[in-house]
C-alpha positions in Angstrom: 0.4 0.0 0.1 1.2 3.3 -0.9 0.8 6.3 1.8 1.3 9.9 0.6 2.2 11.6 3.6 3.1 15.1 1.9 -0.7 16.1 0.9 -3.2 17.4 2.3 -6.7 17.8 1.1 -8.2 21.2 -0.2 -10.8 20.9 2.3 -8.7 20.5 5.2 -5.9 22.7 4.2 -4.8 25.5 6.3 -4.2 28.8 4.5 -0.2 29.4 3.8 2.0 31.7 5.6 2.7 35.3 4.5 5.4 35.5 2.0 8.9 35.8 4.0 7.3 35.2 7.2 8.2 32.0 9.8 5.2 30.0 10.4 4.1 29.8 13.9 3.6 26.2 15.1 0.1 26.0 14.9 -1.9 25.5 17.8 -4.5 23.1 16.2 -5.7 19.9 17.4 -6.4 16.2 15.9 -9.6 16.8 18.4 -10.2 20.5 16.9 -13.5 21.4 14.7 -11.8 20.3 11.4 -10.7 17.2 12.6 -12.5 15.9 15.6 -15.3 13.5 13.9 -12.9 12.1 11.5 -10.1 11.6 14.6 -12.9 10.0 16.4 -13.8 8.3 13.6 -10.5 6.7 12.6 -9.8 5.5 16.5 -13.1 3.5 16.9 -12.6 2.0 13.2 -9.1 0.9 14.7 -10.7 -0.1 18.1 -13.2 -1.9 16.9 -11.1 -4.5 14.5 -8.8 -5.0 17.9 -11.9 -5.7 19.8 -12.9 -8.2 17.8 -9.6 -9.6 17.2 -9.0 -10.1 21.1 -12.5 -11.0 21.5 -12.8 -13.4 19.1 -9.9 -14.8 20.4 -11.0 -15.8 23.6 -14.4 -17.4 22.5 -13.3 -19.2 19.9 -12.9 -22.4 21.9 -16.6 -22.5 23.0 -17.8 -21.5 19.1 -15.7 -24.2 17.4 -16.9 -26.8 20.1 -20.8 -26.3 19.7 -20.3 -25.2 15.6 -18.2 -29.2 15.5 -15.3 -27.3 14.5 -12.3 -28.3 16.6 -11.2 -30.6 14.0 -10.0 -27.3 11.6 -10.0 -24.6 14.9 -7.0 -22.6 13.3 -9.2 -21.8 10.6 -11.0 -20.1 12.7 -8.0 -17.4 13.1 -6.4 -18.3 9.6 -9.5 -17.4 7.3 -9.3 -14.2 8.9 -5.9 -13.3 8.1 -5.2 -14.8 4.9 -8.3 -12.6 3.4 -6.9 -9.6 5.6 -3.8 -9.8 3.2 -6.0 -9.3 -0.2 -8.5 -6.6 1.5 -5.3 -4.8 2.8 -3.7 -4.5 -1.3 -6.5 -4.0 -2.7 -8.1 -1.3 -0.3 -4.6 0.5 -0.5 -4.6 0.5 -4.4 -8.2 1.8 -4.6 -7.2 4.6 -2.0 -4.4 5.5 -4.1 -6.1 5.7 -7.5 -9.6 7.3 -6.4 -9.1 8.4 -2.4 -9.7 6.6 0.7 -13.6 6.8 0.9 -14.8 4.4 -1.5 -12.3 1.5 0.1 -13.5 2.5 3.5 -17.3 2.1 2.9 -17.0 -1.1 1.3 -14.5 -2.1 4.1 -16.9 -1.6 6.3 -19.7 -2.6 4.7 -18.1 -6.1 4.1 -16.6 -6.3 7.5 -20.2 -5.7 9.0 -21.5 -8.5 6.6 -18.9 -11.0 8.1 -19.8 -10.2 11.7 -23.6 -10.8 11.0 -22.6 -14.0 9.1 -20.1 -15.4 11.7 -22.7 -14.5 14.4 -25.3 -16.3 12.7 -24.0 -19.1 11.6 -25.5 -22.4 12.4 -22.0 -24.6 11.0 -18.5 -24.1 11.0 -17.9 -23.6 7.4 -20.5 -20.7 7.2 -19.1 -19.7 10.5 -15.4 -19.4 8.5 -17.0 -17.7 5.5 -18.1 -15.1 8.0 -14.6 -15.2 9.3 -13.2 -14.5 5.8 -15.3 -11.8 5.1 -14.3 -10.1 8.2 -10.6 -10.4 7.3 -11.3 -8.4 4.1 -13.2 -5.7 5.6 -10.4 -5.8 8.2 -7.6 -5.2 5.8 -9.2 -1.9 4.0 -10.4 -0.7 7.5 -6.5 -0.6 8.3 -5.3 0.2 5.1 -7.3 3.6 5.7 -6.8 5.1 8.9 -3.4 4.8 7.8 -3.7 6.2 4.3 -6.1 9.0 5.7 -3.3 10.5 8.0 -1.3 10.8 5.3 -4.4 12.6 2.8 -6.0 14.8 5.9 -4.0 15.8 8.3 -1.1 18.1 8.2 2.4 17.7 8.9 2.6 18.7 12.2 -0.7 16.4 13.3 0.6 13.1 11.9 2.8 11.9 14.6 0.0 12.4 17.2 -2.3 10.7 14.8 -0.3 7.4 14.8 0.1 7.5 18.3 -3.7 7.7 18.8 -3.8 4.9 16.8 -1.0 2.6 18.3 -2.9 3.6 21.9 -6.5 2.3 20.2 -5.3 -1.0 20.7 -4.6 -0.3 24.1 -8.0 -0.3 25.8 -9.6 -3.4 23.5 -6.5 -5.7 24.3 -7.1 -4.8 28.3 -11.0 -5.4 28.2 -11.8 -6.9 24.7 -10.8 -10.8 26.3 -12.9 -10.4 29.2 -16.3 -8.6 27.9 -16.5 -11.0 25.5 -15.6 -13.9 27.6 -18.2 -12.8 30.1 -20.3 -12.5 27.0 -20.0 -15.9 25.9 -20.3 -17.2 29.8 -23.8 -15.4 30.4 -25.4 -14.9 27.2 -24.1 -16.3 24.0 -20.7 -16.2 22.1 -23.1 -14.4 19.2 -23.1 -11.4 21.0 -19.6 -10.8 20.6 -20.3 -10.5 17.0 -23.8 -8.8 16.9 -22.2 -6.3 19.5 -19.7 -5.1 16.3 -22.5 -3.7 14.3 -23.7 -0.7 15.9 -19.6 0.6 16.2 -19.2 -0.3 13.0 -22.2 2.1 12.0 -21.0 4.8 14.0 -17.5 4.9 12.8 -19.0 4.7 9.2 -21.4 7.8 10.0 -18.2 9.7 11.7 -15.7 8.9 8.7 -17.3 7.8 5.1 -18.5 12.1 5.1 -15.5 13.7 5.5 -13.7 11.3 3.4 -15.7 11.6 0.6 -14.4 15.4 0.6 -11.1 14.3 0.4 -9.8 15.2 -3.1 -8.2 12.2 -5.0 -4.3 12.1 -4.5 -2.7 14.2 -6.9 -0.6 12.6 -10.0 -2.0 8.9 -8.6 -0.6 6.6 -10.9 0.8 9.6 -13.3 4.7 9.3 -12.2 6.6 9.2 -15.5 9.5 8.3 -14.0 8.1 5.2 -12.3 9.2 1.9 -13.9 6.8 -0.1 -16.3 4.0 -1.7 -14.4 4.2 -5.5 -14.2 1.6 -7.9 -16.0 -1.2 -7.9 -14.2 -1.0 -11.6 -13.2 2.2 -10.2 -11.2 1.1 -6.9 -9.7 0.3 -6.7 -6.1 -3.5 -7.5 -6.2 -2.6 -10.8 -8.1 0.1 -11.9 -6.2 -1.9 -10.8 -2.8 -4.0 -13.7 -4.0 -1.8 -16.0 -5.2 -0.2 -15.9 -1.9 -3.5 -16.4 0.1 -4.4 -19.0 -2.3 -1.4 -21.1 -2.0 -1.1 -20.9 1.7 -5.0 -21.5 2.1 -4.3 -24.7 -0.3 -1.3 -25.8 2.4 -3.3 -25.5 5.6 -6.5 -27.2 4.1 -4.2 -30.3 2.7 -2.5 -30.7 6.6 -6.5 -31.0 7.5 -6.2 -34.2 5.5 -6.0 -37.6 7.1 -5.0 -39.5 3.5 -1.3 -38.6 3.0 -1.9 -39.5 -0.5 -3.6 -36.5 -1.0 -2.1 -34.6 2.0 1.2 -34.6 0.4 0.7 -33.4 -3.4 -1.5 -31.0 -2.5 0.5 -29.7 0.3 3.5 -29.4 -1.9 1.2 -27.9 -4.8 0.5 -25.0 -2.4 3.8 -24.3 -1.3 4.6 -23.9 -5.0 1.8 -21.5 -5.7 2.4 -19.5 -2.7 6.5 -19.0 -2.6 6.6 -17.3 -6.5 3.8 -14.5 -5.1 5.7 -14.1 -1.2 9.1 -13.1 -3.5 7.2 -10.9 -5.4 5.3 -9.3 -2.8 8.6 -9.2 -0.2 11.9 -6.9 -0.5 14.9 -9.2 -1.8 16.5 -11.3 0.2 13.7 -11.9 2.4 13.5 -15.3 1.6 16.8 -16.4 2.9 16.9 -14.0 5.7 19.4 -11.8 4.1 21.0 -9.7 6.8 19.2 -6.0 6.8 15.9 -5.6 5.3 15.2 -9.1 4.5 16.3 -10.3 7.9 14.0 -7.6 9.3 11.1 -8.9 7.5 11.6 -12.2 8.4 12.3 -11.4 12.1 9.0 -9.5 12.1 7.4 -13.1 11.1 9.0 -15.0 13.6 7.6 -12.3 16.5 4.6 -12.6 15.1 4.3 -16.4 14.4 5.7 -17.4 17.8 3.8 -14.6 19.8 -0.1 -14.6 18.3 0.4 -18.3 17.1 1.1 -19.2 20.7 -1.6 -16.8 22.0 -4.0 -18.6 19.4 -4.2 -21.5 21.8 -4.1 -20.6 24.9 -7.7 -19.8 25.6 -8.3 -23.7 24.2 -5.3 -25.0 26.2 -7.0 -23.1 29.8 -10.6 -24.3 29.0 -9.7 -27.6 27.9 -6.9 -28.7 30.3 -8.1 -26.3 33.9 -11.7 -25.9 32.8 -11.5 -22.3 33.1 -14.5 -20.1 31.8 -14.0 -18.1 28.4 -13.8 -14.8 30.5 -10.8 -16.6 32.9 -9.2 -17.7 29.7 -9.3 -14.3 28.5 -7.1 -13.3 30.8 -4.1 -14.5 29.7 -5.0 -12.3 26.2 -4.9 -8.9 28.4 -1.6 -10.0 30.7 0.0 -10.2 27.5 -1.4 -6.9 26.0 -0.6 -5.0 29.5 3.3 -5.9 29.5 3.6 -5.8 25.7 2.6 -2.0 26.0 5.3 -2.0 29.2 8.2 -3.5 27.2 7.4 -1.4 24.0 7.7 1.4 26.4 11.0 0.5 28.3 12.5 -0.2 25.2 11.5 3.4 23.9 13.7 4.6 26.5 17.0 2.3 26.0 16.7 3.5 22.1 19.5 5.1 20.8 22.1 3.8 22.6 23.8 2.2 19.7 22.9 0.3 16.6 24.1 -3.3 18.6 21.6 -1.8 21.5 18.4 -3.2 19.1 20.0 -6.4 18.1 20.3 -6.9 22.2 16.8 -5.8 22.7 15.6 -8.2 19.7 17.3 -11.0 21.4 16.5 -10.3 25.0 12.9 -9.9 23.6 13.0 -13.3 21.8 14.1 -14.9 24.8 11.5 -13.7 26.9 9.2 -15.0 24.5 10.6 -18.0 24.6 10.5 -18.2 28.9 6.8 -17.3 28.4 5.8 -20.2 26.2 7.7 -22.7 28.1 5.6 -21.3 30.9 2.4 -21.8 29.6 3.0 -24.7 28.1 3.9 -26.1 31.3 0.8 -25.3 33.1 -1.8 -26.1 30.2 0.0 -29.7 29.7 0.9 -30.5 33.7 -2.2 -31.1 35.7 0.0 -30.1 38.6 0.8 -26.8 37.6 -2.6 -23.8 38.2 -4.0 -22.6 35.2 -3.2 -18.6 36.5 0.3 -19.4 36.2 0.1 -19.6 32.3 -1.5 -16.0 33.0 1.7 -15.1 34.5 3.5 -16.8 31.8 2.0 -15.0 29.2 2.4 -11.6 30.7 6.5 -12.7 30.4 5.6 -13.1 27.1 4.0 -10.3 26.4 6.7 -8.0 27.9 9.3 -9.8 25.6 7.2 -8.7 22.3 7.0 -5.5 23.2 10.9 -5.3 23.5 11.3 -6.8 20.5 8.7 -5.4 18.2 9.5 -2.2 19.1 13.6 -2.7 18.4 13.0 -4.8 15.0 10.6 -2.7 13.4 12.7 0.2 14.5 15.9 -0.6 13.2 14.5 -2.5 9.9 12.8 1.0 8.5 15.7 3.3 10.1 18.0 1.2 7.5 14.9 1.5 4.7 15.5 4.5 1.9 12.6 6.9 2.1 11.8 6.1 -1.5 11.4 2.3 0.0 9.3 2.7 2.8 6.1 2.3 1.8 7.2 -1.0 0.4 8.8 -2.3 3.8 6.3 -1.2 5.3 4.1 -3.4 3.4 6.2 -6.1 3.7 6.5 -6.1 7.3 2.4 -6.1 7.6 1.6 -8.7 5.3 5.0 -11.0 7.2 3.0 -9.9 10.5 -0.3 -11.3 8.7 1.1 -14.3 7.1 3.0 -15.7 9.8 0.0 -15.2 11.9 -2.3 -17.1 9.8 0.2 -19.5 9.1 0.8 -20.6 12.5 -2.9 -20.9 13.6 -3.4 -23.5 10.8 0.0 -25.2 11.3 -1.5 -25.4 15.2 -5.5 -26.4 13.7 -3.6 -29.2 12.1 -2.0 -30.7 14.7 -5.2 -30.6 16.5 -6.8 -32.6 13.6 -3.9 -35.3 13.0 -4.2 -35.4 16.9 -7.8 -36.5 16.4 -7.2 -38.3 13.4 -5.1 -41.0 15.7 -7.6 -40.6 18.8 -4.9 -38.7 20.6 -6.0 -35.7 23.0 -5.9 -32.3 22.7 -3.4 -31.7 24.8 -0.9 -33.9 22.8 -1.3 -31.5 20.1 -1.2 -28.5 22.0 2.1 -29.9 23.5 3.6 -29.9 19.3 2.3 -26.4 19.1 3.5 -24.9 21.8 7.0 -27.0 21.1 7.0 -25.7 17.8 6.4 -22.0 18.5 9.3 -22.5 21.2 11.7 -23.1 18.3 10.7 -20.3 16.6 11.5 -18.2 19.6 15.1 -19.9 19.7 15.6 -19.8 16.0 14.6 -15.7 17.0 17.4 -15.3 19.2 20.1 -16.9 16.6 18.4 -14.5 14.0 18.4 -11.2 16.1 22.3 -10.5 15.1 21.2 -10.7 11.0 19.3 -7.2 11.6 21.3 -4.8 10.9 24.0 -5.6 7.9 27.8 -5.7 8.9 30.5 -6.9 7.5 30.3 -10.3 9.2 27.0 -10.5 7.6 27.2 -9.1 4.6 28.4 -11.8 2.5 25.3 -14.4 3.7 22.2 -14.5 2.3 22.3 -13.5 -1.4 19.0 -14.1 -3.1 
């Protein structure tokens, strides 16, 4: 997605300062009269995405049991994350060509339709269809949120808006799991989805009218010096669909019991996805080349460990310790709180030299490893109380905050100005793809356990072992975050 940060809309532009005079620091606020509705709408849009994400993760075990979907549990998250890839790319290109209002309107409509379908679903396949629609809408909404900041707000207000978008995840992360769990325990899991509908309507009423008045981005697609566009089948939309289709085929193949079908379909999925992944990520990503390539891979590994483990934490606490949905959701809230604390600590430590960020990434991965081990012991060992897992995921969240902040900052610092949009998009894609992939692999582990009459606890052991190994790989990979003479010669493609 291309984000233009040097333009404002005609309707929202301030009058220029008199020639030859120094323009004083503007006193206006993002909550001032001309921006208030848009600011509140954008914050509400991001907050509802955050609430839906963590809320559904909390009640997903209950949904899977009642809709007979435990054998394909991972698809409850993977369907949304893979569709998110397509929604982000399509909405970003639409916003670049014709302004953000159409992408935002369609995205919110599709998101609302997905919530309605998922909330009314009477079968697991129908629920997954709703989740896929939600993912398309989520991708569009998030693409809109970041694009609008560059189009509608002047330079001196953009940093404040980016900070507010980050803060928009905090409160839903803290209360979303508890509210969703309480609704599921005392009413129905369907209430979690139905609650989203009025929030979407309010966000649309606040944002769409303002976005409609924004001008189409100037010179969109008209740069004569730009490289020739690739054939449509190699362009971003087609590559996003190809990557999503290949990954989906791989994950679905892993759910099959017949190896004669599983192996060729899984290989076909990999063969379809890999060329598209190469096209939509910076050169050197597939080999984790030191520098930008490794930075994108590290983001993917980080999110695979954190969100992949977190996806199965509520299920583990409910299956192994009989916790309610609300109690199991406390683990997600603990991770969210300590993520904020870890990020704040890293922000204070930042700037103490290039090596400090590499060390912070390694430290963060190590803390994540400890967190995964603690939650695995608490879930898989009957003598360990379940609340230990909540504390353990607090440790994991703290490590995630440190490593995520350090890795993202260092990767973007190494990125040339003309490639900021490309690399930012690749980082987001790595996060989304890794989350969906690890969730799908975990779901396959549960399906395999059911095929061979093993317990869910056995599958969870495999899941947490895998994410722990990924965390260890992350510790070892941290040194590749920044290109050095020792790493410059390795990873050539």
